[in-house]
C-alpha positions as CSV (number, residue, x, y, z in Angstrom):
1,M,-29.4,0.3,7.6
2,N,-29.9,-2.2,4.9
3,I,-27.0,-3.5,2.8
4,S,-26.9,-5.6,-0.3
5,L,-24.4,-8.4,-0.6
6,T,-23.4,-10.5,-3.6
7,A,-24.2,-14.2,-3.4
8,E,-20.5,-14.9,-2.9
9,Q,-20.3,-12.5,0.0
10,E,-23.3,-13.9,1.6
11,K,-21.9,-17.4,1.3
12,F,-18.6,-16.3,2.8
13,I,-20.4,-14.7,5.8
14,H,-22.5,-17.8,6.4
15,Q,-19.3,-19.9,6.3
16,L,-17.7,-17.6,8.9
17,V,-20.7,-18.0,11.2
18,E,-21.0,-21.8,10.7
19,S,-17.3,-22.3,11.4
20,G,-17.6,-20.3,14.6
21,K,-15.2,-17.6,13.4
22,C,-18.0,-15.0,13.8
23,I,-20.9,-15.3,16.2
24,S,-23.4,-13.8,13.7
25,A,-23.7,-12.2,10.3
26,S,-23.7,-8.8,12.0
27,D,-20.5,-9.7,13.8
28,A,-18.9,-10.6,10.4
29,V,-20.0,-7.4,8.8
30,S,-18.8,-5.4,11.9
31,Q,-15.4,-7.0,11.7
32,A,-15.2,-6.2,7.9
33,V,-16.0,-2.6,8.6
34,R,-13.3,-2.4,11.3
35,L,-10.8,-3.8,8.9
36,L,-11.9,-1.3,6.2
37,Q,-11.5,1.5,8.8
38,D,-8.0,0.3,9.7
39,R,-7.1,0.1,6.0
40,Y,-8.4,3.6,5.4
41,L,-6.4,5.0,8.3
42,V,-3.2,3.3,7.0
43,Y,-3.9,4.7,3.5
44,Q,-4.4,8.2,4.9
45,G,-1.2,8.0,6.9
46,R,0.8,6.8,3.9
47,L,-0.8,9.5,1.7
48,A,0.3,12.2,4.2
49,E,3.8,10.7,4.2
50,L,4.0,10.8,0.4
51,Q,2.7,14.3,0.2
52,K,5.4,15.4,2.7
53,E,8.1,13.6,0.6
54,I,6.8,15.2,-2.6
55,T,7.0,18.7,-0.9
56,I,10.6,18.0,0.3
57,G,11.5,16.9,-3.3
58,I,9.9,20.0,-4.9
59,E,11.7,22.3,-2.4
60,A,15.0,20.6,-3.1
61,S,14.5,20.9,-6.8
62,E,13.7,24.6,-6.4
63,R,17.0,25.0,-4.6
64,G,18.8,23.3,-7.5
65,E,19.5,20.2,-5.4
66,V,18.8,17.7,-8.2
67,F,20.6,15.0,-10.1
68,D,20.7,14.3,-13.8
69,G,18.8,11.1,-14.2
70,E,20.8,9.9,-17.2
71,E,24.0,10.5,-15.4
72,V,22.8,8.6,-12.3
73,F,21.7,5.6,-14.4
74,A,25.0,5.6,-16.3
75,E,26.9,5.5,-13.0
76,L,24.7,2.6,-11.8
77,D,25.3,0.7,-15.0
78,L,29.1,1.1,-14.4
79,E,28.7,-0.2,-10.9
80,F,26.7,-3.2,-11.9
81,D,29.2,-4.0,-14.7
82,K,32.0,-4.0,-12.0
83,I,30.0,-6.2,-9.7
84,Y,29.1,-8.6,-12.6
85,Q,32.8,-8.8,-13.7
86,V,33.9,-9.6,-10.2
87,K,31.5,-12.5,-9.9
88,Q,32.6,-14.1,-13.2
């Protein structure tokens, strides 16, 4: 497989090899791909969690288990006002 790198990426890889952090350019690219794989797996896991949470929210909404947003924020404003008054 052939890959193209920007000049900046090539310079970075050479610095990694010269500093001894990677034994070769291939090693640096392999480490980068492993990091990308790990990141992708974390992303997929988080996406699945979010999809589950969205489903739970939709189901709760369909059962009528919802809160009026304006009412919630009004109550929060009152609580913050109380806290702010206590601190003064």
